[in-house]
C-alpha angles and dihedrals in degrees: 000000000000091000091051090051092049091050089050091050092046094051093040094048092049090046092054090047093049096047092047092047090053090060091044090053093051093051092043090055090048090055091047093051090057087062093049094236119176116258097244091047090047088053095046100040106027116014089046090059090051095049090043095055091103092055092045093048090044090054092054094042093047095050092044086060094043094251104132092160091063091055097045094041093050096042097044091040090051091050089054094042094053096044093047116017100031095041088043090062094056099084091052088061101034109024099218128015118193114230125213107210096213093053098047094036096054095045091047093051091050093046091051089049090052092050089047090055090047092051090052094047096050097049091091093050094247135096106202133191095260091048087057094046091053091051094048091048090047090057091049094049094044092050093049090050091050093049091050099039104043121081120249127250137181116308122263122263102223125203115265116270129189096231111072100174117086092230090056092047092049091048091050091053090053094048094048089047088058090054090049090054092050093049093046092050092054091046093049093052091049092048092053091050091050091049091052092048095048097040090233118139111259090228093060093048091049094043095054108018107033093037091059091048096048090044091060093093090058091050093049096044095043095047090049091049092050093048090051093051098255105123093156091062091047094047093043092050095048093048095038092049089053090052091049091049093049093052122007097032095050093041104046095068099053090040086068102025119017114212145172123264134193098259099201097049092040092052094046092048094045094047093048091049090048092052093045093050091049092050092049091049092051093046094050097042094047094047094040088209137070114219137143092288093060089038091063090050091053094046091048090054089053093049091048090057090071092058093045097051096039088054089052094052 
């Protein structure tokens, strides 16, 4: 009965976080449109934050409860999921997506750098406050470089929202963020309880299970963008969310609440994600297009991660 209750709390908490993050994304995009920001930049710098609210809230909630493995597993797993599984779905919705080498190349380099920092920081089994600060600052610097270095495009066409004034839109984002935090806290506690009951390492559950759940906003937003003929938003969000997960999401938790992590699993997961992200970046930039051929490569990399991490357990 207790397991059934924990599953209910896990699913319910994630559902609250996902629904709330959907509203936050819509209002974030509305604010961005008022500034006339290019679609890819909107995806990388703004929509990615909205769709990554569950991972960010999960990071804080996990470290507040002393569960560093849940943060690293979810954040690193989400980076991998978005660069392989989520991007791998794109050609099955929009047959061919043109790739601009500079866009994908820069984001990939920065994401690999973030995962490299994470790998270095977790080797001692501890994510400290300064480790977190470095990762958060890395996200800020990387994002500023991307905004300055990448060429502009036409502005995004955001979904309609009820609040038209910027103050109302900003307030809505803050309120929905609070709901995301609540849902993520409930889900994290339930995930830890399930891990203890099943005898499965928390890192593995977070890496595979929670990462898929917290990546649901990216899937929903990106599929919608592709169906509406906005591939730049979809691509920017998928890549930008991965960058957020590899830096800000991992770092925000220990910045507030340092915690222990399982060094071996964290290193294996981080290194595999780093290699997979680098391979995806090379494949897409060399081919300059994303179709079903590259999609199968990406999905294969995602599937292989199960074998790699299960072997490490």
